[in-house]
C-alpha angles and dihedrals in degrees: 000000000000092000093056093051091049091053091049091049093049093049090051095054100072095056090050091051091048090049091045091048091050090051091051091051092049091045091048091048091050092048091049092049091048089049090050092048091046091048091049092050092048092047092048092048092048092048092049091051090050091050090047092053091046093050091046091053091049093048091048090051092049092047092050091050092049092047091052091051092048092048091050091050091048093051091048092051092047090050091050092048091048090051092048092049092048090052091048091049090051091050093049090046090052090049091050091051091048091050091048089054091047091047092050090048092047091047092050095045100045124016091174097057099083095158093069090043092051091050091051092048090049092051091045091052092049091050091049090052090051090048092052091048092051091048090051090051090050091050090052090054092051 
């Protein structure tokens, strides 16, 4: 009886090995596909991160260039405004000095003519107000 069982056992081994071998091939194929998919995902992720860093660097460079240009324009405009205000202050100052001289002359020549004197004082006061306003504007720019 032993000999019959042994024959049966030996005849059953090859189909098991074929089945086992088939399972290993399927398992190996699945593992390889999963490795390929995982590698593709990792490669895609790495590439996207590299592109992201590259784009970020490019955008930062462009932004820095634009900020420098804007700052240069701003400084130029401020310089021009400061120069214009300084010129206007000088003009108003010259007008104030001229009116002071006229006022002194008018005061010396006619003490009775208060109307002309009042007009000159009014103009002088207006010019002083303009001068103060221009100086305030210049201080704001500083």
